[in-house]
VOPAGU-2260 file (C-alpha; in pm, 1 decimal, decimal comma):
REM VOPAGU-2260
SITE   aa  ch    i         X         Y         Z
SITE  MET   A    0   -1842,0    2096,6   -1596,5
SITE  ASN   A    1   -1471,4    2098,7   -1518,3
SITE  PRO   A    2   -1356,2    2359,7   -1265,6
SITE  SER   A    3   -1305,9    2696,7   -1432,2
SITE  LYS   A    4    -949,7    2778,5   -1532,4
SITE  LEU   A    5    -786,9    3107,1   -1627,9
SITE  PHE   A    6    -618,8    3098,7   -1969,4
SITE  PHE   A    7    -362,6    3352,7   -2087,8
SITE  ILE   A    8    -349,2    3330,7   -2468,3
SITE  THR   A    9    -129,4    3543,7   -2692,3
SITE  GLY   A   10    -284,1    3652,3   -3021,8
SITE  VAL   A   11    -661,7    3610,7   -2974,1
SITE  SER   A   12    -778,4    3832,0   -3261,1
SITE  SER   A   13    -790,7    3551,8   -3519,1
SITE  GLY   A   14    -692,4    3196,5   -3606,4
SITE  PHE   A   15    -611,7    2937,3   -3341,4
SITE  GLY   A   16    -593,8    3193,6   -3062,8
SITE  ARG   A   17    -943,6    3321,5   -3132,2
SITE  ALA   A   18   -1090,9    2972,6   -3174,4
SITE  LEU   A   19    -932,7    2850,7   -2849,8
SITE  ALA   A   20   -1047,7    3159,2   -2659,9
SITE  GLU   A   21   -1406,4    3115,3   -2782,4
SITE  GLU   A   22   -1418,6    2742,4   -2704,8
SITE  ALA   A   23   -1263,6    2797,1   -2359,1
SITE  LEU   A   24   -1523,0    3066,0   -2283,3
SITE  LYS   A   25   -1802,2    2833,7   -2400,9
SITE  ALA   A   26   -1670,4    2570,0   -2160,7
SITE  GLY   A   27   -1696,9    2815,4   -1870,8
SITE  HIS   A   28   -1333,2    2917,3   -1841,8
SITE  ARG   A   29   -1192,7    3270,2   -1818,0
SITE  VAL   A   30    -957,1    3405,7   -2082,9
SITE  ALA   A   31    -703,9    3688,1   -2073,1
SITE  GLY   A   32    -594,2    3740,5   -2432,0
SITE  THR   A   33    -340,7    3965,5   -2598,3
SITE  VAL   A   34    -440,5    4184,6   -2892,9
SITE  ARG   A   35    -261,4    4451,0   -3093,6
SITE  ASN   A   36    -490,6    4757,5   -3059,3
SITE  GLN   A   37    -768,2    4921,6   -2858,3
SITE  GLN   A   38   -1048,2    4826,2   -3096,6
SITE  ALA   A   39    -953,4    4457,2   -3076,7
SITE  LYS   A   40    -936,6    4486,2   -2697,2
SITE  GLN   A   41   -1287,4    4629,4   -2675,7
SITE  GLU   A   42   -1419,7    4357,1   -2905,0
SITE  PHE   A   43   -1257,2    4082,1   -2697,4
SITE  ASP   A   44   -1375,7    4232,8   -2368,2
SITE  ALA   A   45   -1731,0    4221,2   -2505,5
SITE  LEU   A   46   -1724,6    3849,8   -2598,7
SITE  VAL   A   47   -1824,1    3734,8   -2249,0
SITE  PRO   A   48   -1809,7    4040,5   -2020,8
SITE  GLY   A   49   -1633,4    3956,2   -1696,6
SITE  ARG   A   50   -1474,5    3637,8   -1832,1
SITE  SER   A   51   -1295,0    3766,2   -2145,2
SITE  THR   A   52   -1028,7    4031,9   -2090,7
SITE  GLY   A   53    -813,9    4180,2   -2365,0
SITE  TRP   A   54    -464,3    4313,1   -2307,0
SITE  ILE   A   55    -273,5    4516,8   -2565,6
SITE  LEU   A   56      66,9    4361,0   -2627,4
SITE  ASP   A   57     318,8    4321,3   -2907,3
SITE  VAL   A   58     517,4    4009,5   -2811,0
SITE  THR   A   59     833,3    4166,7   -2957,9
SITE  ASP   A   60     809,6    4444,5   -2696,8
SITE  PHE   A   61    1003,9    4222,3   -2457,9
SITE  ASP   A   62    1029,9    4479,4   -2177,6
SITE  ALA   A   63     649,7    4508,3   -2158,3
SITE  ILE   A   64     582,3    4137,2   -2106,5
SITE  ALA   A   65     686,2    4079,4   -1743,2
SITE  PRO   A   66     499,2    4388,9   -1612,4
SITE  LEU   A   67     186,4    4272,1   -1797,7
SITE  ALA   A   68     214,9    3923,0   -1648,3
SITE  ASP   A   69     231,3    4079,0   -1300,4
SITE  ILE   A   70     -79,6    4288,5   -1366,9
SITE  VAL   A   71    -276,2    3990,7   -1503,1
SITE  GLU   A   72    -184,9    3773,8   -1204,2
SITE  ARG   A   73    -275,4    4054,4    -964,9
SITE  GLU   A   74    -594,9    4184,8   -1128,6
SITE  THR   A   75    -741,9    3883,4   -1310,1
SITE  GLY   A   76    -605,7    3599,4   -1101,2
SITE  PRO   A   77    -357,0    3313,9   -1106,2
SITE  VAL   A   78    -308,9    3185,5   -1462,3
SITE  ASP   A   79    -365,7    2810,1   -1498,3
SITE  VAL   A   80    -300,2    2765,8   -1870,1
SITE  LEU   A   81     -49,1    2973,6   -2066,8
SITE  VAL   A   82     -83,0    2950,0   -2445,6
SITE  ASN   A   83     191,0    3090,7   -2668,3
SITE  ASN   A   84      -7,9    3124,0   -2989,4
SITE  ALA   A   85     107,8    3457,6   -3134,6
SITE  GLY   A   86     310,5    3403,1   -3448,9
SITE  TYR   A   87     309,1    3432,4   -3824,8
SITE  GLY   A   88     443,9    3256,5   -4130,9
SITE  HIS   A   89     718,5    3380,6   -4359,4
SITE  GLU   A   90     734,6    3230,4   -4706,9
SITE  GLY   A   91    1026,2    3266,3   -4944,4
SITE  ILE   A   92    1321,1    3081,1   -5091,6
SITE  MET   A   93    1602,1    3135,8   -4841,8
SITE  GLU   A   94    1846,9    3281,4   -5096,6
SITE  GLU   A   95    1583,2    3537,7   -5198,4
SITE  SER   A   96    1472,4    3629,7   -4844,2
SITE  PRO   A   97    1645,6    3916,3   -4663,3
SITE  LEU   A   98    1817,3    3857,1   -4330,2
SITE  SER   A   99    1584,6    4111,9   -4169,1
SITE  GLU   A  100    1293,8    3872,7   -4229,9
SITE  VAL   A  101    1450,1    3582,5   -4039,0
SITE  LEU   A  102    1536,4    3814,9   -3750,0
SITE  HIS   A  103    1175,6    3930,7   -3725,1
SITE  GLN   A  104    1043,2    3576,0   -3769,0
SITE  PHE   A  105    1244,4    3463,5   -3466,3
SITE  ASP   A  106    1157,7    3776,1   -3264,6
SITE  VAL   A  107     787,1    3694,6   -3290,3
SITE  ASN   A  108     776,0    3315,0   -3304,8
SITE  VAL   A  109    1059,5    3231,0   -3065,4
SITE  PHE   A  110    1186,2    3515,1   -2850,4
SITE  GLY   A  111     838,7    3654,9   -2781,3
SITE  ALA   A  112     721,3    3312,5   -2664,5
SITE  VAL   A  113    1029,6    3268,0   -2445,9
SITE  ALA   A  114     976,2    3611,2   -2287,2
SITE  VAL   A  115     612,5    3526,1   -2208,7
SITE  ILE   A  116     708,1    3192,1   -2052,2
SITE  LYS   A  117     980,7    3354,2   -1841,0
SITE  ALA   A  118     734,0    3618,7   -1722,0
SITE  PHE   A  119     482,0    3366,0   -1588,2
SITE  LEU   A  120     715,3    3087,9   -1471,1
SITE  PRO   A  121     796,8    3224,0   -1123,5
SITE  ALA   A  122     426,2    3225,8   -1031,6
SITE  PHE   A  123     367,7    2881,0   -1184,9
SITE  ARG   A  124     667,4    2741,1    -997,3
SITE  ALA   A  125     559,2    2897,3    -668,2
SITE  ARG   A  126     214,1    2738,1    -705,1
SITE  ARG   A  127     359,7    2405,2    -824,8
SITE  ALA   A  128      90,2    2405,6   -1090,4
SITE  GLY   A  129      14,5    2513,6   -1446,0
SITE  HIS   A  130      16,8    2401,7   -1808,3
SITE  ILE   A  131     216,2    2578,2   -2080,3
SITE  LEU   A  132     106,5    2521,2   -2441,2
SITE  ASN   A  133     341,5    2635,6   -2717,5
SITE  VAL   A  134     184,7    2641,3   -3062,5
SITE  THR   A  135     464,9    2521,5   -3286,8
SITE  SER   A  136     365,5    2343,2   -3609,5
SITE  MET   A  137     418,3    2022,5   -3801,9
SITE  GLY   A  138     677,6    2261,4   -3951,9
SITE  GLY   A  139     862,3    2229,0   -3621,3
SITE  PHE   A  140     950,6    1874,3   -3727,3
SITE  ILE   A  141     898,5    1842,1   -4103,6
SITE  THR   A  142    1012,8    2088,0   -4370,9
SITE  MET   A  143     893,0    2206,3   -4710,6
SITE  PRO   A  144    1063,0    2427,7   -4971,8
SITE  GLY   A  145    1002,6    2798,8   -4925,9
SITE  ILE   A  146     944,6    2816,0   -4551,3
SITE  SER   A  147    1298,3    2780,8   -4411,8
SITE  TYR   A  148    1270,0    3083,5   -4179,4
SITE  TYR   A  149     931,3    2967,0   -4050,8
SITE  CYS   A  150    1043,9    2606,3   -3998,8
SITE  GLY   A  151    1363,3    2729,0   -3833,9
SITE  SER   A  152    1164,0    2934,0   -3584,1
SITE  LYS   A  153     923,6    2648,5   -3511,5
SITE  PHE   A  154    1206,5    2394,4   -3475,1
SITE  ALA   A  155    1360,3    2633,8   -3220,1
SITE  LEU   A  156    1037,5    2672,9   -3021,0
SITE  GLN   A  157     981,0    2296,0   -3038,4
SITE  GLY   A  158    1325,5    2230,4   -2890,8
SITE  ILE   A  159    1276,2    2487,4   -2615,3
SITE  SER   A  160     932,6    2345,3   -2535,9
SITE  GLU   A  161    1053,1    1984,3   -2516,4
SITE  THR   A  162    1341,2    2086,4   -2289,1
SITE  LEU   A  163    1103,4    2278,3   -2061,8
SITE  THR   A  164     885,1    1966,7   -2033,2
SITE  LYS   A  165    1179,5    1801,4   -1854,9
SITE  GLU   A  166    1290,5    2105,8   -1653,1
SITE  LEU   A  167     946,0    2183,4   -1514,0
SITE  LYS   A  168     815,8    1832,6   -1443,8
SITE  PRO   A  169     949,5    1838,2   -1082,6
SITE  PHE   A  170     727,7    2142,6   -1018,6
SITE  ASN   A  171     407,1    1977,7   -1148,9
SITE  ILE   A  172     406,3    2214,0   -1450,1
SITE  ALA   A  173     311,2    2046,6   -1777,6
SITE  VAL   A  174     448,3    2171,4   -2109,8
SITE  THR   A  175     301,6    2064,8   -2444,3
SITE  ALA   A  176     400,8    2170,1   -2794,6
SITE  ILE   A  177      91,3    2188,0   -3015,5
SITE  GLN   A  178     187,7    2089,7   -3372,2
SITE  PRO   A  179     -92,5    2176,2   -3617,2
SITE  GLY   A  180     -95,0    2074,6   -3980,9
SITE  SER   A  181    -288,1    2277,5   -4240,4
SITE  PHE   A  182    -585,4    2458,7   -4085,1
SITE  ARG   A  183    -833,0    2716,6   -4208,3
SITE  THR   A  184    -664,1    3014,1   -4041,2
SITE  ASP   A  185    -503,6    3326,8   -4190,0
SITE  TRP   A  186    -158,9    3161,9   -4178,3
SITE  ALA   A  187    -125,9    3123,6   -4557,5
SITE  GLY   A  188    -338,3    3429,8   -4633,7
SITE  ARG   A  189    -349,5    3772,1   -4469,9
SITE  SER   A  190    -100,6    3680,0   -4195,9
SITE  MET   A  191     175,9    3546,7   -4419,8
SITE  VAL   A  192     474,7    3760,5   -4516,2
SITE  ARG   A  193     600,7    3665,7   -4864,0
SITE  SER   A  194     942,5    3764,6   -4995,3
SITE  PRO   A  195     932,0    3868,2   -5362,3
SITE  ARG   A  196    1079,0    3635,3   -5625,1
SITE  SER   A  197    1411,7    3737,0   -5779,1
SITE  ILE   A  198    1607,7    3427,4   -5890,2
SITE  SER   A  199    1462,6    3241,6   -6190,2
SITE  ASP   A  200    1661,7    2923,8   -6113,7
SITE  TYR   A  201    1407,3    2847,4   -5841,7
SITE  ASP   A  202    1100,4    2889,0   -6066,1
SITE  PRO   A  203    1046,5    2519,0   -6149,0
SITE  LEU   A  204    1065,2    2415,2   -5782,3
SITE  PHE   A  205     895,8    2702,2   -5604,2
SITE  GLY   A  206     652,5    2854,7   -5853,4
SITE  PRO   A  207     395,8    2573,4   -5822,3
SITE  ILE   A  208     439,2    2553,7   -5443,2
SITE  ARG   A  209     364,4    2923,9   -5388,2
SITE  GLU   A  210      68,1    2911,9   -5627,0
SITE  THR   A  211     -81,3    2603,7   -5460,0
SITE  ARG   A  212     -36,7    2748,2   -5110,7
SITE  GLU   A  213    -214,2    3072,3   -5209,3
SITE  LYS   A  214    -501,6    2882,0   -5372,5
SITE  ARG   A  215    -548,0    2650,3   -5073,3
SITE  SER   A  216    -566,2    2937,6   -4823,7
SITE  GLY   A  217    -906,0    2916,1   -4655,7
SITE  HIS   A  218    -967,2    2564,7   -4791,3
SITE  GLN   A  219    -727,9    2366,1   -4573,0
SITE  PRO   A  220    -860,2    2045,1   -4415,3
SITE  GLY   A  221    -826,5    2146,5   -4050,1
SITE  SER   A  222   -1101,0    2315,1   -3844,2
SITE  PRO   A  223    -967,4    2565,3   -3586,6
SITE  GLN   A  224   -1277,0    2503,9   -3370,5
SITE  LYS   A  225   -1211,2    2128,8   -3360,8
SITE  ALA   A  226    -845,3    2198,3   -3282,4
SITE  ALA   A  227    -955,7    2418,1   -2991,7
SITE  ARG   A  228   -1179,7    2140,9   -2856,8
SITE  ALA   A  229    -891,6    1893,9   -2884,1
SITE  ILE   A  230    -671,6    2132,9   -2683,9
SITE  LEU   A  231    -939,4    2162,2   -2413,6
SITE  ARG   A  232    -941,5    1782,5   -2388,1
SITE  LEU   A  233    -562,0    1788,7   -2362,5
SITE  ILE   A  234    -555,7    2024,1   -2064,4
SITE  ASP   A  235    -793,1    1794,2   -1876,8
SITE  SER   A  236    -550,6    1502,5   -1915,5
SITE  PRO   A  237    -363,0    1395,2   -1600,6
SITE  ALA   A  238     -63,5    1300,6   -1819,9
SITE  PRO   A  239     -43,1    1538,5   -2117,8
SITE  PRO   A  240     215,5    1459,3   -2387,6
SITE  ALA   A  241     522,7    1670,8   -2463,1
SITE  SER   A  242     387,0    1718,1   -2817,9
SITE  LEU   A  243      43,8    1684,2   -2976,2
SITE  LEU   A  244      -5,8    1668,3   -3352,1
SITE  LEU   A  245    -330,0    1817,7   -3482,5
SITE  GLY   A  246    -460,4    1720,2   -3824,8
SITE  SER   A  247    -438,6    1402,4   -4031,8
SITE  ASP   A  248    -184,3    1567,0   -4263,3
SITE  ALA   A  249      46,3    1639,1   -3968,6
SITE  VAL   A  250      25,3    1275,1   -3858,9
SITE  MET   A  251     100,7    1155,4   -4214,1
SITE  TYR   A  252     395,8    1387,6   -4280,8
SITE  VAL   A  253     556,2    1329,8   -3939,3
SITE  ARG   A  254     524,4     951,9   -3974,9
SITE  GLU   A  255     684,1     974,2   -4322,2
SITE  LYS   A  256     978,1    1169,7   -4182,8
SITE  LEU   A  257    1023,8     928,9   -3891,6
SITE  GLN   A  258    1033,2     636,5   -4135,3
SITE  GLN   A  259    1290,2     817,4   -4352,8
SITE  MET   A  260    1500,0     906,8   -4047,9
SITE  SER   A  261    1493,9     544,9   -3931,3
SITE  ALA   A  262    1600,1     423,2   -4277,1
SITE  ASP   A  263    1884,1     679,4   -4289,0
SITE  ILE   A  264    2005,9     581,5   -3941,4
SITE  ASP   A  265    2011,9     215,4   -4043,8
SITE  ALA   A  266    2189,8     288,4   -4374,3
SITE  TRP   A  267    2461,5     501,0   -4213,5
SITE  GLU   A  268    2485,9     330,4   -3874,3
SITE  GLU   A  269    2829,3     179,5   -3937,7
SITE  ILE   A  270    2979,3     520,2   -4022,2
SITE  SER   A  271    2791,4     684,7   -3733,3
SITE  ARG   A  272    2937,1     434,8   -3486,2
SITE  SER   A  273    3286,8     446,5   -3640,6
SITE  THR   A  274    3364,6     778,7   -3475,0
SITE  ASP   A  275    3371,1     642,5   -3117,3
SITE  GLY   A  276    3705,5     611,0   -2938,0
């Protein structure tokens, strides 16, 4: 067995966070996980008493994050693997979706993750060790109609994560963006916030997309347990990548976009280069 590591995972009540916590515990690691209420904390504490510890945290309560990081490091031990998993999906045509929804989407998916990273970084840097995993999405690189706020937040976290990979390399701290495709989590079900429809012009485009996404919820191709096992393999790598796609659909869609980008660059290269000088 690999030496036991301490994971700090945000959002361990369900989905990827729960699957990763369970697989890490099975592999002999310890997990400190954030939950939203006392009942969820008690349930997580009971998973593997002594090795699973729940902490109540809302990642948008930015002022609470650094004090919690200090307590975890002091009481549970030095964190080896930090996983920013907490997040949710917003679905809605942008013109129909209130500004308040994009503000909250970024508070949770971007600013919460940044606050957690900043809270743990001083200890990681002092130890010259650690691995930060930011769960972005294939939606941090490809886009689909109706999830502009979500994709915007994941593009932002992807950019921050890739920059951190370069900033933290001198300190022996690895940073990897995890980019899942469609998995059987609550993302498109209970966890998704959907803005109501109001503009009929978008019906032909978006009506079928929303209906298909609702029907597929719970039947997506990806297994969260297999994703968790893939992530455990990743953290054992001596040279982890800056990004890791999970799911055959993510590989397909990202390759398609790269091919389209390459074709567009070639087609417009003369104009692109004409602006020099």
